[in-house]
C-alpha positions as CSV (number, residue, x, y, z in Angstrom):
1,M,152.5,113.9,107.8
2,T,151.9,116.7,105.4
3,T,150.5,115.6,102.1
4,R,148.8,117.2,99.1
5,G,146.6,116.1,96.3
6,N,144.2,117.2,93.6
7,D,141.1,116.3,95.5
8,M,142.1,117.0,99.1
9,P,141.2,119.9,101.4
10,P,143.8,122.2,103.0
11,G,146.6,120.6,105.0
12,T,148.9,121.7,107.7
13,R,151.7,123.4,105.7
14,I,150.3,124.2,102.2
15,G,146.6,124.8,101.5
16,R,145.3,122.2,99.1
17,R,142.9,124.7,97.5
18,A,145.6,127.3,97.1
19,L,147.8,124.8,95.3
20,A,144.9,123.5,93.1
21,A,144.0,127.1,92.2
22,G,147.7,127.9,91.5
23,A,148.2,125.0,89.2
24,A,147.3,125.6,85.5
25,L,145.2,122.5,85.2
26,V,144.4,119.4,87.1
27,A,144.6,115.8,86.2
28,L,143.8,114.8,82.6
29,C,141.5,111.7,82.6
30,W,141.2,109.2,79.7
31,L,138.4,107.0,81.1
32,T,137.2,104.9,78.3
33,T,138.8,102.5,75.9
34,G,138.2,102.1,72.2
35,C,136.8,105.6,71.7
36,G,140.0,107.7,71.3
37,L,140.2,110.7,69.1
38,S,140.9,109.7,65.5
39,G,141.3,111.3,62.1
40,P,143.8,113.6,60.4
41,A,146.1,115.7,62.6
42,N,145.1,119.1,63.8
43,E,141.4,118.7,62.8
44,R,139.2,121.2,64.5
45,M,136.4,120.1,66.9
46,G,133.0,121.8,67.3
47,V,130.5,122.0,70.2
48,V,127.8,119.3,70.4
49,W,126.2,120.4,73.7
50,D,126.9,122.7,76.6
51,T,125.5,122.6,80.1
52,S,123.9,125.8,81.4
53,E,126.1,128.3,83.2
54,D,126.6,127.5,86.8
55,R,126.0,129.7,89.8
56,K,129.1,131.1,91.4
57,A,131.4,128.3,92.4
58,E,132.7,129.4,95.8
59,P,135.2,128.5,97.0
60,H,135.4,125.9,94.1
61,G,134.5,122.4,93.1
62,M,136.0,119.1,94.3
63,G,136.1,117.2,91.1
64,A,134.4,115.8,88.0
65,W,134.1,112.2,86.8
66,L,132.5,110.1,84.0
67,S,130.9,106.8,85.1
68,G,129.1,104.9,82.5
69,D,126.6,107.3,80.9
70,T,126.7,109.8,83.7
71,L,128.9,112.8,84.3
72,V,129.2,114.0,87.9
73,R,130.5,117.3,89.2
74,S,131.1,118.0,92.9
75,R,131.0,121.5,94.3
76,F,131.4,122.4,98.0
77,D,127.6,122.6,98.4
78,A,126.1,120.0,96.0
79,L,126.7,117.2,93.6
80,T,125.1,117.2,90.1
81,G,124.7,114.4,87.6
82,F,124.3,115.0,83.9
83,H,123.5,112.7,80.9
84,A,126.8,112.3,79.0
85,A,124.9,111.9,75.7
86,T,123.0,115.2,75.9
87,G,124.4,117.3,78.8
88,A,120.9,117.4,80.4
89,G,120.8,117.4,84.2
90,S,119.7,114.1,85.7
91,W,120.0,114.4,89.5
92,E,121.3,116.5,92.3
93,Y,122.5,115.7,95.8
94,V,122.6,118.5,98.4
95,P,124.2,117.8,101.8
96,P,121.8,118.2,104.7
97,G,121.4,121.5,106.4
98,R,124.4,123.7,105.8
99,S,126.9,120.9,105.6
100,S,129.7,121.3,103.1
101,V,131.7,118.8,101.0
102,C,135.2,118.7,102.4
103,H,136.5,116.0,100.0
104,A,135.3,113.8,97.2
105,T,136.8,110.6,95.8
106,A,135.3,108.1,93.3
107,D,135.5,104.4,92.4
108,I,134.6,104.9,88.8
109,A,134.4,101.2,88.0
110,R,131.7,100.7,90.6
111,S,129.9,104.1,90.1
112,V,130.3,105.2,93.7
113,L,131.3,108.7,94.9
114,V,132.5,108.9,98.5
115,L,132.2,112.3,100.2
116,V,133.5,113.7,103.4
117,L,131.1,116.2,104.9
118,D,131.5,118.7,107.8
119,G,128.9,118.9,110.5
120,D,125.8,116.9,110.8
121,G,123.3,119.1,109.0
122,A,122.8,121.5,111.9
123,A,122.2,125.1,111.1
124,S,125.0,127.6,111.8
125,P,126.4,128.5,114.3
126,A,125.5,125.2,116.0
127,K,127.0,122.9,113.4
128,D,130.2,121.0,113.9
129,E,132.9,122.3,111.6
130,S,134.9,119.0,111.7
131,C,134.9,117.0,108.5
132,T,134.0,113.7,110.2
133,T,131.1,112.2,108.2
134,V,131.5,109.9,105.2
135,V,128.7,109.5,102.7
136,A,128.6,107.2,99.6
137,I,126.5,108.3,96.6
138,D,125.4,106.2,93.7
139,M,126.8,108.1,90.6
140,K,124.0,106.7,88.4
141,D,121.1,108.4,90.2
142,G,122.4,110.4,93.2
143,R,121.0,108.0,95.9
144,K,122.8,107.9,99.2
145,L,124.1,104.3,99.7
146,W,125.6,104.4,103.2
147,Q,127.1,106.7,105.8
148,A,129.9,106.2,108.4
149,P,131.8,108.3,111.0
150,L,135.3,109.5,110.4
151,S,137.8,110.2,113.1
152,E,139.1,113.7,113.5
153,P,142.9,113.7,113.3
154,E,144.9,114.2,116.5
155,P,146.7,117.6,116.9
156,R,150.0,116.3,115.5
157,S,148.8,113.4,113.4
158,L,148.9,115.6,110.3
159,Q,146.7,113.1,108.4
160,D,144.3,115.3,106.6
161,Y,141.2,113.4,105.3
162,S,142.5,109.9,104.8
163,V,139.6,108.6,102.7
164,L,139.9,107.1,99.3
165,A,137.8,105.0,97.1
166,G,139.1,102.5,94.6
167,G,139.4,98.8,93.9
168,G,136.0,98.0,95.4
169,V,136.6,99.5,98.8
170,A,136.6,102.8,100.6
171,V,139.5,103.1,103.0
172,L,138.6,105.2,106.0
173,L,140.7,106.6,108.9
174,Q,139.0,105.6,112.1
175,Q,140.6,105.9,115.5
176,D,144.2,105.9,114.0
177,E,143.4,102.7,112.1
178,L,142.8,102.2,108.4
179,R,139.6,100.3,107.8
180,A,138.1,99.3,104.5
181,V,134.4,99.0,103.8
182,D,132.7,97.8,100.7
183,V,132.4,100.8,98.5
184,R,128.7,100.1,97.5
185,T,127.3,98.7,100.7
186,G,129.5,100.2,103.5
187,K,129.9,96.8,105.1
188,P,133.3,96.2,106.9
189,R,135.9,94.4,104.8
190,W,139.2,94.6,106.7
191,K,141.4,96.5,109.1
192,A,144.9,97.2,107.8
193,A,147.7,95.3,109.5
194,L,149.8,98.4,110.4
195,P,153.5,98.0,111.5
196,K,154.2,98.5,115.2
197,D,154.4,102.1,116.4
198,C,153.1,103.5,113.1
199,V,150.2,105.9,112.6
200,P,148.5,106.0,109.2
201,G,148.0,109.1,106.9
202,R,147.1,109.7,103.3
203,T,146.1,106.7,101.2
204,A,146.0,105.9,97.5
205,A,144.1,103.0,95.9
206,A,144.4,100.9,92.7
207,E,142.6,97.8,91.7
208,G,145.6,95.6,92.8
209,Q,147.0,97.6,95.8
210,V,146.3,100.1,98.5
211,A,149.2,102.4,99.4
212,A,149.5,104.6,102.5
213,F,151.9,107.0,104.3
214,L,152.8,106.1,107.9
215,A,154.4,108.2,110.6
216,C,156.6,105.7,112.5
217,G,158.8,105.7,115.6
218,G,160.2,108.7,117.3
219,E,160.5,109.6,121.0
220,N,159.7,113.3,121.4
221,R,156.0,113.6,122.1
222,R,154.1,116.7,123.3
223,G,151.3,116.0,125.7
224,G,149.0,113.3,124.4
225,D,150.2,113.5,120.8
226,K,150.2,110.1,119.1
227,V,152.7,111.1,116.5
228,A,156.2,112.1,117.9
229,E,157.9,115.3,116.6
230,D,160.8,113.1,115.4
231,A,158.6,110.4,113.7
232,E,159.8,109.2,110.3
233,L,157.7,109.0,107.2
234,H,157.2,105.5,105.7
235,T,155.3,104.2,102.7
236,A,153.4,101.0,102.8
237,A,151.4,98.7,100.5
238,F,148.4,96.6,101.5
239,D,146.4,93.8,99.9
240,P,143.0,95.4,98.8
241,A,141.2,92.2,99.5
242,T,142.4,91.5,103.0
243,G,144.3,94.5,104.3
244,A,147.4,92.4,104.8
245,L,150.7,94.4,104.9
246,R,152.8,93.6,101.8
247,W,155.7,95.9,102.7
248,S,156.6,99.0,104.6
249,T,159.7,101.1,103.7
250,P,161.1,104.4,105.0
251,L,160.4,107.0,102.4
252,G,163.9,108.4,102.4
253,G,165.7,105.0,102.3
254,R,168.9,105.4,104.3
255,R,168.2,109.0,105.0
256,A,165.4,109.6,107.4
257,V,162.6,111.9,106.1
258,S,160.4,113.7,108.7
259,H,156.8,112.7,108.9
260,D,155.7,116.3,108.2
261,T,157.5,116.6,104.8
262,F,155.4,117.5,101.7
263,A,154.5,114.3,100.0
264,D,151.7,112.8,97.9
265,F,151.0,109.8,95.7
266,V,151.4,110.0,91.9
267,S,150.5,106.3,91.7
268,A,149.4,103.5,94.0
269,D,150.5,100.6,91.8
270,P,153.4,101.0,91.3
271,V,153.9,103.2,94.3
272,V,155.3,106.5,93.1
273,V,155.6,109.5,95.4
274,A,156.3,113.2,94.9
275,Q,158.3,114.4,97.9
276,S,159.8,117.8,99.0
277,E,161.1,118.9,102.4
278,D,160.7,122.6,101.7
279,G,157.8,122.7,99.2
280,E,160.2,123.5,96.3
281,R,163.2,121.2,95.8
282,G,162.5,117.5,95.9
283,A,162.2,114.2,93.9
284,Y,159.9,111.5,92.7
285,L,160.5,108.3,94.7
286,S,159.3,104.9,93.5
287,F,159.2,101.4,94.9
288,G,159.3,97.9,93.4
289,K,156.7,95.2,94.1
290,D,158.6,94.2,97.2
291,G,159.0,97.7,98.5
292,R,162.6,98.1,97.4
293,P,163.3,101.8,96.6
294,N,164.3,102.7,93.1
295,L,166.7,105.5,92.3
296,P,165.1,108.9,92.8
297,I,164.1,111.2,89.9
298,D,165.2,114.7,91.1
299,F,163.0,117.7,90.4
300,S,166.1,119.4,88.9
301,G,168.5,118.0,86.4
302,P,169.8,118.3,82.8
303,Y,166.2,117.8,81.6
304,G,165.1,121.0,83.5
305,T,163.2,121.8,86.6
306,I,159.9,120.4,88.0
307,D,157.9,122.7,90.4
308,Y,156.6,120.7,93.3
309,R,153.2,122.5,93.0
310,N,152.8,120.9,89.6
311,S,154.4,117.5,90.5
312,L,151.0,115.7,90.6
313,T,149.0,117.5,88.0
314,M,151.8,117.2,85.5
315,A,152.9,113.7,86.0
316,A,151.6,110.1,85.4
317,A,153.2,106.7,85.8
318,D,152.8,103.2,84.4
319,D,154.6,100.0,85.5
320,R,157.9,101.0,84.0
321,R,158.1,104.8,83.5
322,L,157.2,108.1,85.0
323,Y,156.0,110.8,82.5
324,A,156.6,114.4,83.7
325,M,156.7,117.9,82.3
326,P,159.7,119.9,83.5
327,E,160.6,123.4,82.4
328,P,163.7,122.9,80.3
329,P,167.0,124.7,81.3
330,T,167.3,126.4,77.9
331,K,164.5,127.1,75.3
332,R,164.5,128.0,71.7
333,P,162.4,131.1,70.8
334,R,159.5,129.0,69.4
335,D,159.3,126.8,72.5
336,S,156.6,127.1,75.1
337,R,157.1,126.6,78.8
338,Y,156.8,122.9,79.6
339,H,158.2,119.9,77.7
340,L,157.5,116.2,78.1
341,T,160.0,113.7,79.5
342,A,159.8,109.9,80.1
343,F,161.9,108.5,82.9
344,D,162.8,104.9,83.6
345,L,161.5,104.2,87.1
346,A,164.2,101.7,88.0
347,T,167.1,103.9,87.0
348,G,165.7,107.4,87.1
349,V,167.3,108.1,83.7
350,P,165.3,110.0,81.0
351,V,164.3,107.7,78.2
352,W,163.1,110.3,75.7
353,G,162.0,114.0,75.5
354,G,162.5,116.9,77.8
355,T,165.2,119.0,76.0
356,P,164.9,121.8,73.4
357,D,166.4,119.4,70.9
358,D,163.9,116.6,71.8
359,D,160.6,118.4,72.0
360,R,157.8,115.9,71.7
361,L,155.1,118.6,71.8
362,D,156.3,120.7,68.8
363,G,156.7,123.9,70.7
364,D,153.4,123.6,72.6
365,S,153.3,123.7,76.4
366,G,152.1,120.6,78.2
367,Y,149.7,120.9,81.2
368,S,148.1,117.6,82.1
369,L,148.6,114.0,81.1
370,L,147.5,110.4,81.7
371,V,148.9,107.1,80.6
372,Q,146.3,104.4,80.0
373,D,145.6,101.5,77.6
374,G,148.9,101.9,75.8
375,K,148.4,105.6,75.1
376,L,149.9,108.8,76.6
377,T,147.4,111.6,76.4
378,V,148.6,115.2,76.9
379,L,146.7,118.5,77.0
380,T,148.8,121.3,75.5
381,S,148.4,124.9,74.5
382,H,150.5,127.7,73.0
383,R,150.2,131.4,73.0
384,K,149.2,131.3,69.3
385,N,147.1,128.1,69.3
386,P,144.0,126.8,71.1
387,Y,144.1,124.0,73.5
388,R,145.2,120.7,71.9
389,V,144.8,117.1,72.8
390,R,147.8,115.0,71.8
391,V,148.1,111.2,71.9
392,L,151.6,109.8,72.0
393,D,153.2,106.3,72.1
394,P,154.5,106.0,75.7
395,V,157.3,103.7,74.6
396,T,158.8,105.8,71.8
397,G,157.3,109.3,72.5
398,E,156.0,109.5,68.9
399,Q,152.8,111.4,68.3
400,R,149.8,109.4,67.0
401,E,147.1,112.0,67.0
402,I,146.5,115.8,67.4
403,R,143.2,117.5,67.9
404,D,142.5,121.2,68.2
405,L,139.8,122.5,70.6
406,P,137.9,125.6,69.5
407,D,139.0,129.1,70.5
408,G,137.4,130.4,73.6
409,V,137.1,127.0,75.3
410,G,138.0,128.7,78.6
411,P,139.4,127.1,81.7
412,V,139.7,123.3,81.5
413,D,140.2,121.2,84.6
414,R,139.6,117.7,83.2
415,I,139.0,116.0,79.9
416,V,137.1,112.7,79.4
417,T,135.9,110.9,76.2
418,Y,132.4,109.5,75.6
419,Q,131.3,107.6,72.4
420,G,134.0,109.3,70.4
421,R,133.2,112.8,71.8
422,L,135.5,114.9,73.8
423,I,134.0,116.4,77.0
424,V,135.8,119.1,79.1
425,A,135.0,119.6,82.7
426,R,135.4,122.7,84.8
427,Y,135.2,122.7,88.6
428,A,138.2,124.6,90.1
429,V,137.4,128.0,88.5
430,H,136.2,130.9,90.6
431,E,134.4,133.0,88.0
432,T,130.7,133.4,87.9
433,G,129.1,131.8,84.8
434,S,131.3,128.8,84.3
435,R,129.8,125.8,82.5
436,P,130.4,122.5,84.2
437,F,130.7,120.4,81.0
438,T,131.0,121.0,77.3
439,A,131.1,118.2,74.6
440,Y,132.9,118.4,71.3
441,E,133.2,116.3,68.2
442,R,135.0,116.4,64.9
443,R,133.5,118.7,62.3
């Protein structure tokens, strides 16, 4: 099954890195509670500290996270930890030999970063190019906690790197099975109870649920392929404590969807999926607690058009709504490109926003967003304005706070908050001289 995500390497039909580089920004992250931006609207922010310029990031980084008092940035060749209070470097982890980081995923609550590495540290050209080694790193000090093997996908399994950390476990694809290990110790926890005749693919994890794509059924197999050419794509949910199957449902409901469709998770709990059969047209599909499909939210409608390439970076979900940023069908001269719309998950109907007459971003263009702790946080910009951080009420869409970032902030891939300060992270840029992190505060 072909899938895509913000922190995944290239897949079988669309390169993950090409999509990440083509998207304007990646996911906005509001990681702490009780330290939101406050004060009068449109107050400017100034630089508190700046990390030193990085060496050329080639091909580009894998992600950036805040865990406790430590900021971590992953490149293809190394992980680096920084003190969140000062920006000073605190540790570095370099994969052995000439190994590279293929994928990185984090359990922030437990301060563990789980990496997928290629090769075994052997020098080129002897090294194995397969990404089949999993290593867990303590985000506080860079120590290696444990290591485990990862199965290489079968020729037609189309599973990419089915490794994800969250909810206290790391879920690994091993010999066409989903196995969970304790995220800090690596000790086995459970093997997922897969439905009969189903092969697992991408996973997503939340504190209360693990979600997965499954390629199920089919009769037309080539050679020893374990996934049939006519296999159907299903979604499934598992108990994170035991691996017990909670439900499994065909992704397309009554209409079969091929296992090699473009699909990825917006959310694991509730399960919300962005899906497209041609990489352009498509819909958001969501499921109730029992696996019952909700009505789809089409990428195209009266509210405008959603580009599949932005369907993850420009969307977020809570237990009742999906928040997305379509390009409206008509725009007033003062409007920018993307507007903000809230959809009811159960009905697929827009609740507020998304039209030129209901612009919740005041003419700014939205790029990334996250809903958490009763706040909807959006990163916006305008051709005449610097980047802004806007905080809205997710129920009503009313704006609570607006903060302007300084001019010349440059590329921004992720934003976190720490002790009232705003920290921007950069890891997907290709230019020489990018700074991994910069901290700002109100002046």
